[in-house]
C-alpha positions in Angstrom: 113.2 105.5 79.6 112.2 102.1 80.1 114.8 101.0 82.4 113.7 104.0 84.8 110.1 103.6 84.8 111.4 99.6 85.6 113.5 100.8 88.2 110.9 103.5 89.6 108.7 100.3 90.0 110.7 97.9 91.4 111.6 100.7 93.8 108.0 101.6 95.0 107.1 97.5 95.2 110.4 97.1 97.6 109.1 99.9 100.0 105.2 98.8 99.8 106.9 95.5 101.2 108.7 97.0 103.7 105.9 99.2 104.9 103.8 95.7 105.7 103.0 95.0 109.3 105.6 92.7 111.1 103.6 89.6 110.7 104.9 90.3 106.7 107.8 92.1 106.9 110.4 90.4 104.9 113.8 89.5 106.0 116.9 89.6 104.5 119.5 86.2 105.7 122.8 87.8 104.0 122.8 85.2 101.3 123.0 86.4 98.2 121.5 83.8 96.2 118.4 83.6 98.7 118.1 87.2 98.9 117.7 87.4 94.9 114.7 85.0 95.3 112.9 86.9 98.3 113.2 90.1 96.5 111.9 89.2 93.4 109.2 86.9 94.9 106.1 89.2 96.0 104.0 86.3 97.8 104.2 84.6 100.5 107.0 86.2 103.5 110.0 84.9 104.6 109.4 81.9 107.8 112.8 81.6 109.6 113.1 79.1 112.6 116.2 77.2 114.5 116.0 73.8 114.0 117.4 73.4 117.5 116.3 75.6 121.1 119.0 78.0 122.4 121.9 75.8 124.0 120.2 76.4 127.7 121.5 73.0 128.4 125.0 73.0 128.3 127.4 70.9 130.5 130.0 72.0 133.5 133.5 71.4 132.3 134.1 71.2 136.5 131.5 69.0 137.2 132.5 66.7 134.8 136.0 66.6 135.7 134.5 65.8 139.3 132.7 62.9 138.0 135.6 61.6 136.2 137.9 61.9 139.3 135.2 59.5 141.9 134.6 57.0 138.2 136.8 57.6 135.5 134.3 57.5 132.5 131.7 58.9 134.1 132.5 62.7 133.6 132.5 61.6 129.5 129.5 59.9 129.6 127.6 63.0 131.4 129.3 64.8 128.1 127.5 62.3 125.9 131.1 61.0 124.6 129.7 57.5 125.3 132.8 55.7 123.5 135.3 57.4 125.1 133.2 56.7 128.7 133.2 53.1 127.9 137.4 53.3 127.5 138.2 55.1 130.6 135.6 52.6 133.0 136.8 49.5 131.0 140.3 50.4 131.8 139.5 51.0 135.2 137.7 48.2 135.5 140.5 46.1 134.4 143.2 47.7 136.6 141.6 47.0 139.8 140.5 43.4 138.9 144.4 42.8 138.0 145.7 44.8 141.1 143.2 42.5 143.3 144.6 39.3 141.5 148.0 40.0 142.2 147.7 41.2 145.8 145.8 38.3 146.1 148.6 35.8 144.8 151.1 37.5 146.6 149.4 37.1 149.8 149.3 33.4 149.3 153.0 33.5 148.3 153.6 34.8 151.1 151.5 32.4 153.4 153.4 29.8 151.4 157.1 30.8 152.3 156.5 31.9 156.0 154.9 28.0 156.3 158.3 27.0 154.5 160.3 28.8 156.9 158.3 27.8 160.4 158.6 24.0 159.5 161.2 22.1 161.7 162.9 21.3 158.3 162.7 25.2 157.7 164.6 27.9 159.8 165.3 27.3 163.4 165.7 30.0 165.8 167.4 27.5 168.0 169.8 26.2 165.2 170.7 29.9 164.8 171.0 30.3 168.6 173.3 27.0 168.9 175.6 28.2 165.9 175.8 31.6 168.2 176.7 30.1 171.2 179.5 27.9 169.4 181.0 31.1 167.8 180.9 33.1 171.1 182.0 30.0 173.1 185.1 29.8 171.4 185.8 33.1 172.1 187.2 34.1 175.3 186.2 37.7 175.0 182.5 37.0 173.7 181.7 34.1 176.5 179.4 36.4 177.9 177.1 36.0 175.1 176.2 32.6 175.1 173.0 32.0 175.6 171.0 29.8 177.8 167.8 28.7 177.5 165.0 25.6 178.4 163.7 23.4 175.5 159.8 24.0 176.2 157.8 21.9 173.5 154.8 23.6 175.1 155.4 26.9 173.3 156.6 27.8 170.1 160.7 27.6 169.5 160.8 31.3 168.8 159.5 32.1 172.8 162.0 30.3 174.1 164.4 33.0 173.9 165.4 36.4 175.0 165.4 38.5 171.6 167.3 41.2 173.1 170.0 38.8 174.2 170.0 37.3 170.4 170.3 40.7 168.9 173.8 41.0 171.5 175.2 37.8 170.4 175.1 38.1 166.7 177.9 38.2 164.8 176.9 40.0 161.3 176.0 43.4 160.8 172.3 42.7 160.9 170.0 42.0 163.8 167.5 39.3 163.6 163.8 41.1 163.8 161.4 39.0 166.0 159.9 36.6 164.5 156.6 36.8 162.7 157.6 40.4 161.5 158.3 41.1 157.3 161.2 42.3 158.1 162.2 38.7 160.0 161.1 36.8 156.9 163.3 38.8 154.3 166.5 38.8 156.5 166.6 35.1 157.2 166.0 34.3 152.8 168.9 37.4 152.3 171.9 36.9 154.2 174.4 34.5 154.2 175.0 35.4 157.7 171.4 33.5 158.6 172.7 30.2 157.3 172.9 28.4 160.3 169.4 29.1 161.0 168.8 26.4 157.9 168.6 22.4 158.3 171.1 22.1 155.3 173.6 24.1 156.5 174.3 21.0 159.2 175.1 17.5 157.7 172.1 15.6 157.2 171.8 13.3 160.7 174.4 15.3 162.1 173.5 16.5 165.3 175.7 19.6 166.7 178.3 18.2 168.3 181.2 21.4 168.5 181.5 21.0 164.6 181.4 24.8 163.4 180.3 24.9 159.7 181.3 29.0 158.4 179.7 29.9 155.4 179.7 33.2 156.1 183.4 33.7 157.7 185.0 30.8 155.2 185.3 32.8 151.7 183.8 30.8 148.6 181.7 28.3 151.2 178.3 27.3 149.8 177.4 25.1 152.9 173.5 25.6 153.6 172.9 27.7 150.5 170.7 25.3 149.3 167.3 26.2 151.2 168.2 29.5 151.2 168.3 30.2 147.6 165.2 27.8 147.3 163.5 30.2 149.7 164.7 33.6 148.7 163.3 32.2 145.2 159.7 31.5 146.8 159.9 34.9 148.7 161.1 36.9 145.2 158.0 35.5 143.4 155.6 37.1 146.2 157.4 40.4 145.4 157.0 40.2 142.1 153.3 39.5 142.6 152.8 42.6 144.9 155.3 44.7 141.7 152.3 43.8 139.4 149.9 44.9 142.0 151.7 48.1 142.5 152.0 48.4 138.7 148.2 48.2 138.4 147.4 50.7 141.0 149.9 53.4 139.4 147.6 52.5 136.6 144.2 53.6 138.2 145.8 57.3 139.1 146.5 57.4 136.1 143.3 56.7 134.5 141.7 58.8 137.0 143.9 61.9 135.8 143.7 61.2 132.1 139.9 60.6 132.7 139.6 64.1 134.6 141.3 66.1 131.8 138.9 64.6 128.7 135.9 64.8 130.8 136.7 68.9 130.7 137.6 68.9 127.5 134.9 66.4 126.1 132.6 68.7 128.0 134.1 72.1 126.5 133.7 70.0 123.1 129.8 69.2 123.6 128.8 72.8 124.4 130.8 74.2 121.2 128.6 71.2 119.5 125.8 72.2 120.8 126.1 75.8 120.1 126.9 75.1 116.6 123.9 73.1 116.0 121.9 76.1 117.4 123.0 78.1 114.7 121.3 75.5 112.1 118.4 77.2 110.6 116.0 77.0 108.4 114.2 79.3 105.9 110.8 78.2 104.2 109.9 80.6 101.3 106.3 79.9 99.1 106.5 76.5 101.3 109.9 75.1 100.3 112.4 74.9 103.2 116.4 76.0 102.6 118.7 75.4 105.1 121.4 77.3 106.0 123.8 78.0 109.3 124.1 81.1 110.5 127.3 82.5 112.6 127.1 85.2 115.3 130.4 87.0 115.8 130.3 89.2 118.8 133.3 92.0 120.0 134.0 93.5 123.4 135.5 96.6 124.3 
C-alpha cells in the first residue's frame, strides 16, 4: 500500500513540474545518470547551452584549393592548419630557390664554354673550312664544293663565309648550324666530324700545308680529341645544372598539386571538427555544471 502511495505522489509531482510555464520546464538530456538527477531534484530548472555557436563560419574547400593552387600552403592557412601551411610554403620557397640557383649556374657555365669555343685557340670556322677545302680539293668529283673566302679582320671570322656553302661542302652526316645558336655550340663539342675546327687537331705550330689529319675517316685515330673532350665536359656540366633546375621546377608543380589536395582535405576536416565542437554542451543543475556531448543524426528519404 505504501509503494502505491509513493508512486502516486511521484507521478503527481512529475505532472506538476511538467505543467509549469516554459521558463520552468525541465528538459531531459538522454543521459540516464544525469536524467535521474533531474527527475529526483525538485528545485532549479535545467539550463542547457552550447559552448560554441552554431558553425556558421565553415570554410569553402574549393576556395582553399584555389588558394593553394596559386600559393602552396595558403589553402592550409585558410583552413587553419598552420603546420601543413608552413611545410608546403617552405617546400615552395626551397624549390624556387634551387631552380633559380642552378639555372643561373647553367647560364654562367654556358657563357664560359661558349667563350672557350669562340677564342682564337678554340674552335675556328676557318680551320674547319680549310679542312673541307683540302678534302674536297683532293677529290675531283667534289672540287665544286671548295669554298673561296676573303679574310676580313674587321669582321668576326664566322662572317667571312656563306653558311649555305659550308653546309653543301660538309662531308659528315650533320650540317653545322649557324654560329651563335645553341645547336652550333652543341655539335662542335659532340661529333668527331667537327674535330678539324679545334686547334689541337693540327700539330702545334704547323700551318695548314696540304697535310690532312683525319680522325673522322681513320678509325682509332684520336688526333684533336683533347680539346673536344674538354669542351664537351664543360658543356655537359652546364647541361647538368639545367637538369637540376628542371627537377626543381617539377618539384614545384608537384608541391602545388599536393597542396591543393591537402588544402581541400584540411578544409573538410576543419568543417567536421567545427561541427563536432558545436555539439559539446554544458548542463547546469543547482548551480553546478556538467559537460556532455550530443550527437544529432538525420536521415533523408
